[in-house]
C-alpha positions as CSV (number, residue, x, y, z in Angstrom):
1,M,-14.4,-7.5,10.5
2,K,-17.9,-7.4,9.4
3,S,-18.7,-3.3,8.9
4,F,-16.8,-0.6,7.4
5,I,-14.0,-2.5,6.1
6,I,-13.2,-1.8,2.9
7,I,-10.1,-3.6,0.7
8,T,-9.0,-4.3,-3.0
9,L,-6.2,-6.8,-2.3
10,A,-7.3,-8.7,-5.5
11,F,-4.0,-8.2,-7.2
12,L,-2.0,-9.7,-4.3
13,S,-4.2,-12.9,-3.6
14,T,-4.4,-13.0,-7.2
15,A,0.0,-13.2,-6.9
16,S,0.4,-15.7,-4.4
17,A,-2.2,-18.5,-4.7
18,R,-1.6,-22.6,-4.9
19,I,-4.5,-24.7,-5.2
20,Y,-5.2,-28.0,-2.7
21,S,-7.4,-30.9,-3.0
22,G,-9.7,-30.5,0.3
23,P,-11.3,-27.8,2.7
24,C,-8.5,-24.7,3.9
25,R,-6.8,-26.5,6.9
26,L,-8.2,-23.9,9.7
27,D,-7.4,-26.9,12.4
28,E,-3.7,-27.5,11.3
29,M,-3.3,-23.9,11.1
30,S,-4.9,-22.6,13.9
31,A,-2.0,-24.4,15.9
32,R,0.1,-23.3,14.4
33,V,-0.6,-18.9,14.0
34,K,1.7,-17.1,16.3
35,T,0.3,-17.0,19.9
36,N,1.2,-13.9,21.5
37,F,0.6,-11.5,19.2
38,Q,1.8,-7.8,19.5
39,V,-0.6,-5.7,17.1
40,S,1.6,-2.1,18.0
41,P,4.9,-3.6,16.8
42,F,3.6,-5.1,14.5
43,M,2.4,-2.2,12.0
44,G,4.9,0.2,10.1
45,V,6.6,-0.8,6.7
46,W,6.8,-4.5,5.3
47,Y,8.7,-5.5,1.4
48,Q,6.9,-8.5,0.4
49,I,10.2,-10.8,0.2
50,G,8.5,-14.0,-1.5
51,R,4.8,-16.0,-1.7
52,Y,3.4,-18.4,-3.1
53,D,4.2,-19.5,-7.0
54,T,1.7,-18.3,-9.7
55,Q,1.5,-17.2,-13.3
56,T,1.1,-13.7,-12.3
57,N,4.6,-12.3,-10.9
58,Y,4.1,-9.1,-9.0
59,V,7.2,-7.0,-8.1
60,C,8.4,-4.0,-6.0
61,V,6.1,-5.0,-3.5
62,T,5.3,-3.0,-0.5
63,S,2.9,-3.1,2.7
64,R,1.8,-0.3,5.1
65,Y,0.3,-1.3,8.5
66,S,-1.1,1.2,10.9
67,L,-4.0,1.5,13.3
68,N,-7.1,3.5,13.3
69,N,-8.6,5.1,16.0
70,D,-11.6,2.3,16.6
71,G,-8.8,-0.7,16.8
72,S,-9.0,-2.0,13.2
73,I,-5.8,-1.9,11.4
74,H,-5.4,0.6,8.0
75,M,-3.7,-1.8,5.0
76,S,-2.3,-0.2,2.0
77,S,0.6,-1.7,-0.6
78,T,1.6,-1.3,-3.9
79,G,3.8,-2.5,-6.6
80,F,4.3,-3.1,-10.5
81,T,3.2,-6.2,-12.5
82,S,6.5,-7.9,-14.3
83,G,5.6,-5.3,-17.3
84,G,5.8,-2.3,-15.4
85,T,1.8,-0.7,-15.2
86,P,1.3,-0.2,-11.2
87,R,-1.0,-1.8,-8.9
88,Q,-2.0,-0.8,-5.8
89,S,-4.9,-2.0,-2.8
90,T,-5.9,-0.3,0.2
91,G,-8.3,-1.2,3.2
92,Q,-8.4,-2.4,6.7
93,A,-8.4,-5.6,8.9
94,Q,-8.9,-6.4,12.8
95,L,-8.7,-9.2,14.5
96,T,-10.8,-12.0,14.5
97,N,-10.6,-12.7,18.7
98,P,-9.5,-9.3,19.9
99,N,-10.4,-10.3,23.4
100,E,-8.9,-14.0,23.2
101,N,-6.3,-14.6,25.8
102,P,-3.3,-15.0,24.6
103,L,-3.4,-13.2,21.7
104,T,-3.5,-14.8,17.8
105,G,-2.2,-13.3,15.1
106,K,-5.6,-13.8,13.1
107,L,-7.1,-11.2,11.3
108,D,-10.7,-11.2,9.1
109,V,-10.5,-8.9,6.1
110,T,-13.5,-8.0,3.5
111,G,-12.9,-7.8,0.4
112,F,-13.9,-4.7,-1.6
113,G,-16.2,-5.8,-4.3
114,S,-17.3,-9.0,-3.3
115,G,-19.8,-7.6,-1.1
116,T,-19.7,-9.0,3.2
117,T,-17.5,-11.9,2.0
118,S,-14.5,-12.0,4.9
119,A,-11.0,-13.1,4.4
120,I,-8.7,-14.7,7.0
121,F,-5.3,-13.1,7.0
122,W,-3.3,-14.9,9.6
123,V,0.1,-14.3,11.0
124,M,2.0,-17.7,11.6
125,D,4.8,-16.1,13.0
126,T,7.0,-13.1,12.9
127,D,10.0,-11.5,15.2
128,Y,8.5,-7.7,14.6
129,S,11.8,-6.3,13.6
130,D,12.9,-8.5,10.9
131,Y,10.5,-10.6,9.3
132,A,7.0,-12.3,9.0
133,V,5.0,-15.3,7.5
134,V,1.4,-14.6,6.1
135,W,-1.5,-17.4,5.3
136,S,-4.6,-17.1,4.0
137,C,-7.0,-19.5,2.6
138,R,-10.4,-19.7,1.0
139,N,-12.6,-22.6,-0.1
140,I,-13.5,-23.2,-3.8
141,S,-15.1,-25.1,-6.3
142,R,-15.1,-28.7,-6.1
143,G,-14.3,-29.0,-2.8
144,R,-11.2,-27.5,-2.8
145,S,-9.1,-24.5,-1.6
146,E,-6.9,-21.8,-2.5
147,E,-3.8,-21.1,0.2
148,L,-2.0,-17.5,-0.1
149,A,1.3,-17.0,1.8
150,W,3.8,-14.4,1.8
151,V,6.9,-13.7,3.5
152,L,7.6,-10.1,4.5
153,A,10.7,-8.3,5.4
154,R,10.7,-5.1,7.0
155,T,14.0,-4.2,4.3
156,P,13.8,-4.7,0.9
157,Q,17.0,-7.2,1.2
158,T,17.9,-9.3,4.0
159,S,20.9,-11.0,5.3
160,E,21.1,-14.6,5.4
161,A,20.9,-14.5,9.0
162,V,17.0,-13.2,8.6
163,R,16.4,-15.7,5.3
164,Q,17.3,-18.3,7.4
165,R,15.3,-17.8,10.3
166,Y,12.2,-17.4,8.0
167,E,12.3,-20.1,6.1
168,N,12.5,-21.8,9.3
169,A,9.5,-20.0,10.1
170,V,7.6,-21.3,6.6
171,H,8.6,-24.8,7.5
172,S,7.3,-24.4,11.3
173,S,3.9,-23.2,9.6
174,G,3.3,-25.7,7.3
175,L,3.9,-23.7,4.5
176,V,5.7,-24.8,1.2
177,L,8.8,-23.6,1.5
178,D,10.0,-24.6,-2.5
179,A,6.7,-23.6,-3.3
180,I,7.8,-19.4,-2.4
181,R,8.6,-17.3,-5.8
182,L,10.8,-15.0,-4.6
183,T,9.7,-10.9,-5.3
184,N,11.9,-8.6,-7.0
185,Q,12.9,-6.0,-4.5
186,D,16.0,-4.9,-6.2
187,A,16.3,-1.3,-5.5
188,T,17.9,-0.6,-8.9
189,F,15.3,-2.6,-10.6
190,C,12.1,-1.1,-8.3
191,K,13.5,2.4,-8.6
192,F,13.7,1.4,-12.7
193,E,10.0,0.4,-12.5
194,V,8.8,3.1,-10.9
195,E,10.0,5.8,-13.0
196,K,9.6,4.2,-15.8
197,S,5.5,3.8,-15.1
198,G,5.6,7.6,-15.4
199,K,3.4,7.8,-12.2
200,M,5.9,8.7,-9.2
201,K,9.4,9.8,-8.7
202,S,11.4,8.4,-6.0
203,F,9.2,6.0,-5.2
204,I,6.4,9.2,-4.7
205,I,3.6,7.5,-5.8
206,I,-0.1,9.1,-5.0
207,T,-3.7,9.1,-6.4
208,L,-5.4,11.6,-4.7
209,A,-7.7,12.8,-7.9
210,F,-10.8,12.2,-6.3
211,L,-10.0,14.4,-3.9
212,S,-8.2,17.9,-5.8
213,T,-11.2,17.6,-8.2
214,A,-13.5,17.4,-4.9
215,S,-12.4,20.4,-3.2
216,A,-11.1,22.6,-6.1
217,R,-11.5,26.6,-6.4
218,I,-10.9,28.9,-9.4
219,Y,-9.5,31.7,-9.7
220,S,-8.1,34.6,-11.9
221,G,-4.5,34.6,-12.5
222,P,-1.6,32.5,-11.0
223,C,-1.2,30.5,-8.1
224,R,-0.5,33.1,-4.6
225,L,2.6,31.2,-4.0
226,D,4.5,34.1,-3.0
227,E,1.4,35.6,-0.2
228,M,0.7,31.6,0.9
229,S,4.5,31.0,1.3
230,A,4.5,33.5,4.2
231,R,1.3,32.2,5.4
232,V,2.1,28.6,5.4
233,K,3.0,26.8,8.7
234,T,6.0,27.5,10.1
235,N,8.1,25.1,13.0
236,F,6.2,22.0,11.3
237,Q,6.9,18.8,13.0
238,V,6.1,16.3,11.4
239,S,5.9,12.3,13.3
240,P,2.7,14.8,15.6
241,F,0.6,15.5,12.0
242,M,0.8,11.6,11.3
243,G,-2.2,9.6,12.2
244,V,-5.9,9.5,11.3
245,W,-7.9,12.8,10.0
246,Y,-10.8,13.5,9.3
247,Q,-12.0,16.4,6.5
248,I,-14.5,18.7,8.1
249,G,-14.9,21.0,5.5
250,R,-13.1,21.5,2.3
251,Y,-13.8,24.2,-0.3
252,D,-17.0,24.4,-2.4
253,T,-17.4,21.9,-5.6
254,Q,-20.3,20.6,-7.7
255,T,-18.6,16.9,-6.5
256,N,-19.8,16.2,-3.0
257,Y,-17.4,13.5,-1.3
258,V,-18.7,12.2,2.9
259,C,-17.3,10.5,5.0
260,V,-13.8,11.4,3.6
261,T,-10.9,9.9,5.9
262,S,-7.2,10.4,5.8
263,R,-4.5,8.7,7.3
264,Y,-1.0,9.4,7.0
265,S,2.5,7.9,8.2
266,L,5.7,8.0,7.5
267,N,8.2,5.8,5.3
268,N,11.5,4.0,6.3
269,D,13.1,6.6,3.8
270,G,11.3,9.6,5.8
271,S,8.5,10.1,3.4
272,I,5.4,10.4,4.2
273,H,2.7,7.5,3.5
274,M,-1.0,9.1,2.5
275,S,-4.3,7.4,2.5
276,S,-7.4,8.5,2.0
277,T,-11.1,6.7,1.7
278,G,-14.6,8.4,0.9
279,F,-17.6,8.4,-0.9
280,T,-20.1,9.8,-3.5
281,S,-23.2,11.7,-2.2
282,G,-24.8,8.9,-4.2
283,G,-22.5,6.0,-2.5
284,T,-20.2,5.0,-4.4
285,F,-16.8,4.7,-2.8
286,R,-13.6,6.3,-3.8
287,Q,-9.9,5.7,-2.6
288,S,-6.3,7.2,-2.7
289,T,-3.2,6.1,-1.6
290,G,0.2,7.4,-2.3
291,Q,3.4,8.9,-0.7
292,A,4.6,12.9,-0.3
293,Q,8.1,14.2,0.6
294,L,8.8,17.9,2.4
295,T,9.2,20.2,-0.6
296,N,12.8,21.5,1.7
297,P,13.0,19.0,4.1
298,N,16.7,20.8,5.7
299,E,15.4,24.1,5.9
300,N,15.0,26.0,9.4
301,P,12.6,26.9,10.8
302,L,10.6,23.8,8.8
303,T,8.0,24.5,6.8
304,G,4.6,22.5,6.1
305,K,5.0,22.6,2.4
306,L,4.6,19.1,1.0
307,D,5.2,17.8,-2.5
308,V,3.2,15.1,-4.2
309,T,3.3,13.6,-7.8
310,G,0.0,12.5,-9.1
311,F,-0.6,9.3,-9.8
312,G,-1.9,9.1,-13.8
313,S,-1.0,12.8,-14.3
314,G,2.8,13.1,-13.1
315,S,2.4,16.6,-12.4
316,E,3.0,17.6,-8.5
317,F,1.0,19.9,-6.8
């Protein structure tokens, strides 16, 4: 999309590039792109099974897509370098041709930090429930082009039947299967990477520092846990609480963030993915992504208490 599109997918693009002589194969790939594309079924959690080979190897990469109220798509991805350093990207995209019939899986995104330059993100094939093959390309110097490709799945590991289907999809999409490097999604390894980073536990990732510091109020004495526990929302319903929320107000502070929007969505494991964006009063963009889970998921009636882990601080609040 051309306005209000913010995306920071640099760590994914540089991790999945392949250089070709000649410009991007737009006509060829356009003829192969997914037709009769359905946006809503494509939303949700996707695990990166493989990508075009490169010197940079990211592991445990997970992407989450959700619809915004205006029909654009919110995108959030997390992963780790091979050395265990956490990486994340959040942003939005929209259909290139939303009024075409039949609809194709062509998306436009705009790189945060690169001005208004847009990039293509084409869904070449998907069955929505098991796998997806995604392609992107940009023209670079000396008449060459840089292609990117990802194989995504709804689960970290796939069955042999699903593997055969996505390999066939890679071939039919005009991509090079031998160039696809498998992404490490081993459950034990990925959990180890998460815990080793000191930034999250039980796959809980969050970077909400700009929101917490933007809405703080200092009191003498410890936190009023007993008092506030008696006042917290009871009979809390998780699913209806998901979606897009706009910050109407907050406790006063010296730091004033504006245009703050939060998006909550359920992960497959029952935890909650959280993403917030906003701007300082000076126009500097700020963002936070992460996850949370119910403090007492088995209590009855359920209360609206959530636990999150601060990305970079390891502290819960």
